[in-house]
C-alpha positions as CSV (number, residue, x, y, z in Angstrom):
1,M,112.9,109.3,93.9
2,L,110.4,106.5,93.7
3,K,106.8,107.4,93.1
4,P,104.4,106.4,95.8
5,I,101.5,104.0,95.5
6,L,98.2,105.6,96.4
7,L,95.9,103.2,98.1
8,V,92.3,104.3,98.6
9,E,90.5,101.8,100.9
10,D,87.9,102.4,103.6
11,N,87.6,98.8,105.0
12,P,90.2,98.5,107.9
13,N,90.7,94.7,107.3
14,D,91.2,95.1,103.6
15,L,93.5,98.0,104.2
16,E,95.7,96.0,106.6
17,L,95.8,93.0,104.3
18,T,96.8,95.2,101.4
19,L,99.6,96.8,103.4
20,V,100.9,93.4,104.5
21,A,100.8,92.2,100.9
22,L,102.7,95.3,99.6
23,E,105.3,94.9,102.4
24,R,105.9,91.3,101.5
25,S,106.5,92.2,97.9
26,Q,109.4,94.3,99.3
27,L,108.6,97.4,97.2
28,A,110.6,100.5,98.1
29,N,107.7,102.7,97.2
30,D,105.9,104.6,99.9
31,V,102.2,103.9,100.2
32,V,99.9,106.9,100.7
33,I,96.6,105.8,102.3
34,K,93.3,107.6,101.9
35,R,90.1,106.2,103.4
36,D,87.5,107.9,101.1
37,G,87.2,109.2,97.6
38,A,87.1,112.9,98.7
39,E,90.5,112.5,100.5
40,A,91.9,110.7,97.4
41,L,90.8,113.6,95.2
42,D,92.3,116.2,97.5
43,Y,95.6,114.4,97.4
44,L,95.6,113.9,93.6
45,L,94.4,117.5,92.9
46,R,96.8,118.9,95.5
47,R,94.1,120.8,97.4
48,G,93.3,121.3,101.1
49,E,95.9,119.7,103.4
50,H,97.7,118.4,100.3
51,A,98.0,121.8,98.5
52,D,101.8,121.8,99.1
53,R,102.7,118.2,98.5
54,A,105.5,117.5,96.1
55,D,104.9,117.6,92.4
56,G,104.2,114.3,90.6
57,N,101.6,111.6,90.5
58,P,101.6,108.2,92.1
59,A,103.0,105.2,90.3
60,V,99.6,103.6,90.6
61,L,96.3,104.3,92.2
62,L,94.8,101.2,93.9
63,L,91.2,102.2,94.2
64,D,88.3,100.6,96.0
65,L,85.0,100.8,94.2
66,K,82.6,101.3,97.1
67,L,83.9,104.3,99.1
68,P,82.3,106.9,101.4
69,K,81.9,110.5,100.3
70,V,83.0,110.0,96.7
71,D,82.8,106.5,95.2
72,G,85.6,104.9,93.3
73,L,83.9,105.4,89.9
74,E,83.7,109.1,90.5
75,V,87.3,109.3,91.5
76,L,88.2,107.4,88.3
77,K,86.1,109.8,86.3
78,T,87.8,112.8,87.8
79,V,91.3,111.2,87.2
80,R,90.5,110.5,83.5
81,E,89.0,114.0,82.9
82,T,91.9,115.9,84.5
83,P,94.8,116.3,82.0
84,A,97.5,116.3,84.8
85,L,96.1,113.0,86.2
86,R,94.9,111.2,83.1
87,S,98.1,109.1,82.7
88,I,98.0,107.6,86.2
89,P,97.4,103.8,86.1
90,V,94.3,103.0,88.0
91,V,93.5,99.6,89.4
92,M,90.1,99.0,90.7
93,L,90.6,96.7,93.7
94,T,87.2,95.6,94.9
95,S,85.1,92.8,96.2
96,S,82.4,93.5,93.6
97,R,82.0,90.9,90.9
98,E,78.9,92.7,89.6
99,E,79.1,92.9,85.8
100,P,77.7,96.5,85.6
101,D,80.5,97.7,88.0
102,L,83.1,95.9,85.8
103,T,81.7,97.2,82.6
104,R,81.4,100.8,83.8
105,A,84.9,100.8,85.2
106,Y,86.4,99.8,81.9
107,E,84.2,102.2,80.0
108,M,85.5,105.0,82.2
109,G,89.2,104.0,81.5
110,V,90.3,101.8,84.4
111,N,93.6,100.0,83.6
112,A,92.7,96.9,85.6
113,Y,89.9,95.5,87.6
114,V,90.9,93.1,90.4
115,V,88.4,91.3,92.6
116,K,89.9,90.9,96.0
117,P,90.6,87.2,96.7
118,V,89.0,85.7,99.8
119,E,91.9,83.5,100.8
120,F,94.8,85.4,102.5
121,K,97.6,83.8,100.5
122,D,95.8,84.5,97.3
123,F,95.1,88.1,98.3
124,V,98.8,88.6,99.3
125,A,99.9,87.1,95.9
126,A,97.5,89.3,93.9
127,I,98.5,92.5,95.7
128,S,102.2,91.7,95.5
129,D,101.9,91.1,91.7
130,L,100.0,94.3,91.2
131,G,102.5,96.3,93.2
132,I,105.5,94.9,91.3
133,F,103.9,95.3,87.9
134,W,102.7,98.9,88.3
135,A,105.5,100.3,90.5
136,V,108.5,98.5,89.1
137,L,107.9,96.8,85.7
138,N,105.5,99.2,84.0
139,E,107.1,102.1,82.1
140,P,105.3,105.3,83.1
141,P,104.4,107.9,80.4
142,P,107.1,110.4,79.5
143,G,107.3,113.2,82.0
144,S,106.4,111.1,85.0
145,L,108.6,111.3,88.0
146,R,110.5,108.1,88.6
147,L,113.9,106.9,89.9
148,K,116.3,107.7,87.2
149,R,118.1,104.8,85.6
150,T,121.7,105.2,84.7
151,R,123.5,103.5,81.9
152,K,127.2,103.1,81.4
153,N,128.6,105.3,78.7
154,D,125.3,107.3,78.7
155,D,127.3,110.4,77.7
156,T,128.2,108.8,74.4
157,H,124.6,108.9,73.1
158,D,124.1,112.6,72.5
C-alpha cells in the first residue's frame, strides 16, 4: 500500500492549487488534508478522531508555516521530538521568504523549505516535483510502510 501525503494548509486557494498540482503529477498516493496544526498533530499522533487510523506515517508532510491553532514550526518541533514520527520527511511549503523563518525551520530539522511560486505553472511544477521526489523517488527509512517492490529470483538471495 502506498503511503499517503499529508498536506497541512489553511488557505483554500493554496490548498486547491496544491491538490491540482499533485493530481497533475499523477501520483497514486492518497492526499490527507488538514487545515490547521492541531488537526495535523492529531492525525500524526493518532489521537482524537484519528485514534484508530492505520499504522504508518505519511510519505511526506507538506506543511504550511503560518497555521491556525498550532503553527507549522510547532508541528515540526513535535514531529522531530517524537521518536515514531522523527523520520517523516517534512517540507515547509510557505509564502514566507523571511530569513528568520527559513533559519528556524532548518535548525528544527525541516528537510526542505519551498517558497510557493506566484505563477500558477511554476506552482504546479514545484508541487509536482516535490510529490514525485518524496512519494516515489526518495527511499524511506527502514521500517516505513511502502508499496513492496518485487524482484525476479528474489528467493535466491537468502
